C-alpha positions, 0 to 999 in steps of 0.5 A: 804222102809227105812231111816237112822237116824243119831245119833252120839252115836248110828246108827239108821235105821227105816223100814216102809214097808215089802219087802214081806208079806206071813203072816208067823205064825213064820217066821225064819231061813233066808239064802242067797242061793248064787248060785241062788241069792235067799233068803230061810226062813221058817215058823215053825208054818206052816211047810213051806220053802219059797224061793224068787228069789231076781233077780225078781223085784216083789218078790210076784210073785217069791216065791217057797214054799215047804210044809212039814208035820212037823216043819222045823226051819233052812236050810243050803247048802250042800258042793258039792250039788246044792241047787236047788236039795237038802239042809239040814234042821232042822226038828222035830227029827234032821237034814234031807236032803230035796229034793227040786224037790220032797218036800220029806226029809230023816233024816241024824241024829236024836237028840236021838239014842233011841226013839224020844222025842215027846215034843221037836223040833229043833230050830235055828242053823248053820254050823260051819267052820268045816262043822258040824251042830250045832242045838238046841232043845226046847219044841214044839209049843202048849206044856208048855215051859220047860228047857228041850232042848239041843244044839246038834252038828252033824258032818255028821255021824249018831251020835249027840253030846249034847254040852249044856243041859238044855236050854229053847229057844236055838237060833242062833249060829255064828262065828266071822271073822276068826272063833276064837269066837263062839257066842250063844244066849239063848233067855230066859236068854236074854244072848249072850254067847261067846266061844273060837273056835279052828280052828284046832280042832273045840273044844270050851272053855272059856265060858263067857257072851258077851251081856245081853239084858235089854229090854222087849223083848228076843234076837232071831236070829242073823248074823255077819258082816265082821267087827265082829258086831252081828245083833241081832233080838229081839222078842217082841221089834220091833228091831234089835240090832247092837252089836260090837265085844266088846259086846257094843250096837252101833246101832238099826233098828226099825221095824213096828211089834213086833216079830222080829226073825232073820236076814240075809245079802245079800250084804249090805242089811239085810233081817229080818224075823218076827212072826205073832201076834193076834188081841189085841197083838199090834197096828193095824199096828203091827198086820197087818205087823206081819209075814212079811219079811223086808229089809234095807241097813246097809252099811256093808256086812255079813259073808258067811255061811259055807257049811254042810259036808255030810258024805258018811256013811249016804248019798251015794249020797254025 
């Protein structure tokens, strides 16, 4: 359930009830699977991929869950591949192709050409207009958080290229309408950066600060709408921010739990993932609704995601 509260200077929405409550430990990476009108999202802590059929009026009975043996952080569709068969995922040591029918996955490329770094895991990422996968790494859950991560670029071969190092919690990567600007959220710096993205070459340049968050929480995942606004989840602050293409705060969605992690458009509806809370970390309602999936109609559509181009060099089935 949601309602829109009109304010002349700032658009405001308030969400009061979850769309679906699977009690995620760390719900993340929502992705619209257009071929089946489904929403995929992950639970990083519980190592699960959830797929909910949005055609079903009772979402609780329309959930498919794939249990993995390692953290899974983000998913994307593969060009020319039915997503009901295989998708690409961010896994512990790199990107992998997940067989939806068997629940098994095989690495396409790893972060390191040498030994895997057990301290690190993948975090958020996305496919760019050239079909390449941008994916960040960070300290794994349960270890002391350090600025030891990187942002990697996977081009469909077995080679990963480090694009930024060091980072502490690298989060969402996204593009403006037209694809001329790349946005990147570094959560621990509370900063969204912008870069020029060159459509012909895929090169990035001209790094600059796009938005700095001055609240108590940390910006987490975002998506971009067709008008160029970023819909930025804020972890620890019970909200999603609508940020204009000029880097100005123009709207806010308030939610009934604190740890807001990421957003995803399905038509004009914005789906919002959250992370779990322990007793004593918030009010009774905030704890009870933590880890749920929320939904609100914001009156604008989002940009479609790009498809990952999987090279035949690493995958003969592609």
